N, C-alpha and C positions, 0 to 999 in steps of 0.2 A: 599399470600403475594406476587406482584410486585415490581422488584425491579425500584430502578426511574431509567430513564433515564438521563446520561451523560454528559454534558454537557461543550461544551471545545470552547473559545476561539480561535482567528483567527490563534492568532501567539501557542500556544496548537500544533492547526491538525495541521501548519506549520512541528510542530518539531517535531510529528508524523509522515507525509508522511516525511521527510526526512530523517529519523531512520530509518524509516524499509524501503529507496531506498538505503541508504549505507548499507544496511542488503549483497542485491546481489552483492558482493562484486566478484573480475575477481579469483580469489581460491574456494571460495564457494557456496552454491546454498540457499536463504536469504529461509525468512518466506511467505505463503503463502498471499496475501491480507486478505484473510477471516480467516486467524488464527486471525495475527495480529491486526483483527479490533472487533474478539472475546475477546481479551484479550483484548482489551479495553473500554471492557464493551458496545459497540455495537450491531447491526448488524451485520449481516455474507458481507456487502453492505455499510457498513461507511468509510472507503477506497476509496473507491469506488464514490462516490458521491464527498469529496471532489477530488478528484482528476479532476475531469468535475466541479469543480466550476468554475468558470473562474473568482471568484472577487480574491478565494484565489487565484489561479496560477499568479496572477498577482503581487500578494507581490513578488512569486520567481524569482533569478535571471534567467538568460538565461542560468547560468552551473547548478542550481539548477534542472530549469524543463530537461535538458539534464538530469540529475542523475536520474530524478522519472520518462523519456522518457525509459532510456536504463533497470532500475530495471525491467518498466512493460513490457519490449522485452522478459527481461533473463525470468520475471515468467513465462510467457507465455509461450515460446522454455523446460521450464523446467516442464512444466503442460503437454506439447504435448507428454513432451518424457514420464513421467512417465503415463499416459494414454496410447500410447505405448504397452512399454513395461505390463502392465496389459493386453491386448489385448483387447483393448476399444476405 
């Protein structure tokens, strides 16, 4: 039997996006979008889809959008660094 997909309200989606972004602080690397999405019980692309949802993003303040943008930049840089050090 397959698990039922989890449905999140808009407020919950925003909360998870901001929690993920807050994990990418100045002093330590955060969790990948892929990993966080799987922990929520969704597919690996769950948060990525939320980040591309204009209706959801319009509910954020400019500061929150900036925080998400910076977290995505840091996550991308961390992934590139990990791939480079692994030789891929």
